[in-house]
N, C-alpha and C positions, 0 to 999 in steps of 0.2 A: 503493500499500500504506500502511495507516495505520500511524502511529508508534507501537509498544509497547514502547520501550526504558526498562527499570526496572520493567515489568511481570512478573507472576509470572502463568503459566497452567497449570492441570491439566487433562489430556485423558484422560478414561478411556476404555479399550479403543484405545490409542494405539500398537500395535505393527505394525499391518499397514492395509492399505486406506484407506479415508476418515480415521480416526483417525491413521493415520501422517501422510497428506498434511496433516492440520490441524496437528499437533505441528510439522511443518517449516514449514509457513507462518507461523505466530505466532512461531516462532524467528526465521525471516527478518525478522519485522518488528521484533525487539528483545528479545521477551520471553524470560524464563528457562521452561523448559517441564518439567514432570512427566508421566509418561505412565504409564498403568496397563496391565498384562498380567496373564494368568491362565496361561498353559503357555509361551507363545511367547517365552520369556527371550532366546532367541539374537535373534529379529527386534526386541524391545524392545533390545536392547544395541545392534543396527545401527543403530536409527533416533536413538538418543542419540549413537553415534559418528559420525553423518553430521552432525547437529546441531554437535557439538563440533568437527568437523572445518572446517564454515563458520565458527567462530568464535564459536558459541553457546553456551549453558549449559542441559542436561537432564540429568533423572535417571529412572530406571524405579523402577516400584513395583509389587510384585506384590499384586494385591487382586482374589481372587475375589468377584464382586458378587452372587453369589449369596446369601452369606453377610450377617446383619442387620447386622454392624458393620463391613464392609470398606470402604463409601463413606465414611463418616464418619472411618473411620482413614487412607484416601488423603488426603483434604483435610488432617487433621492433619500426616500425613508430610510433605505438601507445604510446609506452613507451617514445620515444623521444619528441613527441609534447603533451602530457598529463601528463608525469612525471611518471607514472606507469600503472600496470594492476591489475585488482581485479576479472573481471569478462570476460571470453571469451564466446559468444555464436557463435557456429558453424552453421548458418543458411544457408549459400550459398549451392545451389544444383540443379539439373535439374530434372525436372518433364518430365520422359521418360517412353515410353510404345511402345509397337510394338511386333509382333510376335518372338519368340526364333529364328526362322529359317532364319529371316530378319533383327537381329542385326547385324551390322558390329562390325569387332574389332576395328575401328575407333571411333564407338560410345560407345562401352563397355570402351575402354581407358579414353575417355573424361569424362564418368561419374563416374568411379571409380576415376579419379585424383580429380575430384572436392569434391564428396560425400563423399569419403574415404580418399584418401591419403592426401588432404590438412587439413581435420580434425585432422588427426593424426599429421601432421606437425605443425599446429597452437597450439595444445595441447602441443606437445614437446616444441615448443618455448615459450608458456606461462608458461609451469611447471618452467622454470627459474626466472621468476618474481613473479609469484602469492605466496602470503603469508598467513599466517595463515586466514581463512575465505575465501579464493579463490574459485571461482566457476568455472568448464568447464560444460557449456550446450549445448547440441547438437539437432538439429532439424531433428527427424527422420520422421517416416511416420505411420498411422494406417496400413500400409501393413506388420509392424513388429509383426502384431498379427493376420492378417487376410488377405488374397489374395482370392478376390470374383470372381475371373475370370480369363480368360488367357490374354496374352500380357504384364504382369507385372513382368517378370521373373527378369529383370535387376534390375528395381526399387526395389524390394522387397529385391533382393539380396544385393544391395549398403547400403539400409538403416538399414537392419539387421545386417550389419556390425559394426553398430554405438552402438549396444546393447553389443556385446563383448568388443569392445573399451572401452566404459564408464565402464564395470564392473571392467576391469583390471586398468583403471586409478584410479577409487575408491580406490581400494586394495594398489595401489603404492602411491597414494598421500595423502591418509587418514591420515597416521600418521603426516603429515605436518598441517592437520585441512583444507585440501582442498576437495571440493566435486565436484562428476562428475555425470550426470545426462542426461537423455534423455526426451525430449517432443515429442510425438507422434500426430500430427494433423490429423485429418480426414479431410473431406470435409469443406476447407475453402474459402470463396467468396475472390478470388483475380484476376487480370487480369490472371494469368495463369490458374486458375480453374474457370471462372465465375458461379456465381449461376443461370445464365440464359444460361449456355451453353449447347452443344448439348447431353452432358451425365450427364447432372444435376439431372434430374428427378429420374435415375437410382441410381446417389450416395445417392441422399436424402433417397429414398427407404432401402438403406442398413443401415441407422442410426437408433438408437431408438427413438430419437426425430423427426425424419421424417424432418430436415432442415440443411441448411448450418451452418457452424460456420462462425464467423468474423477473421479477423487478430488480432483483440484486444482481443479476447479470447486466442489465443494462447501467447499473449504478457503478459497478466496477469498471468498465468502460469510461464513463466520465469521469471517476476518480483518476484513473489513468491518464487521459487527457489534460485534467486540471491539474495534476501534478509535475513535478520532475520530469518525468519520463515522455510527458508531451510536449516539450520545448520545442521541438522539430517537426511537428505534425501541425501544418495548418492547409486551408482552403480545400479539403478533403473531408469525404464521409468514411465513417466506420461501421460496418454493418455488424449487428448483434443480432442475427435472425436464423441461428440454427440451420445456416444452408439454403434459406429460403430463396435468394437470388443465386445460387450457384448455378 
């Protein structure tokens, strides 16, 4: 595990699932962690309490990332409460699917607001605070490399936007010693996509390993990229998908 002692990380959507696992993992590596939530205040407080019980430092920040100012405000609140920012993890997003002809304009706007616009705005705000060794890590999707069937046009489009954004960030921020990467999870066992869900067997069959991943698998990749080992990795995506895109 990379040493993040003295570092501060912000994890959006950190109250459950992959985000909560990332927050716990970064805290275990020594970082003070801010995590955002929208409505799950109890879950967010539980993650904070778990980190504090293990000897770490964490705060929960309410941030509805569908709003145009929430992402930047979360960054600024992190800096005010924890003193600095070294690692931004853009994890918040919607797991959305449905036929192309049935997705509404409102659904389109909501997904793009959280999955794309808030990531851009958080990175923009973070860039004003990140120093040498800073990290911007965004959670993408295995759909960035493979769309295995219908009904995933919106999800694939929104998450694929993170690839272009990350390449641009890498070029712009690289001279300052700041890296930008994407982590693309495959089927991960969470309450949003449980390993015993209706489509779980199909999703398993699409992986090379024939099994679901765990949120901790994604968190381990993020911790690597956030730590000293990730210093020379930028402008690219790391697949944590059990061979989904093989």
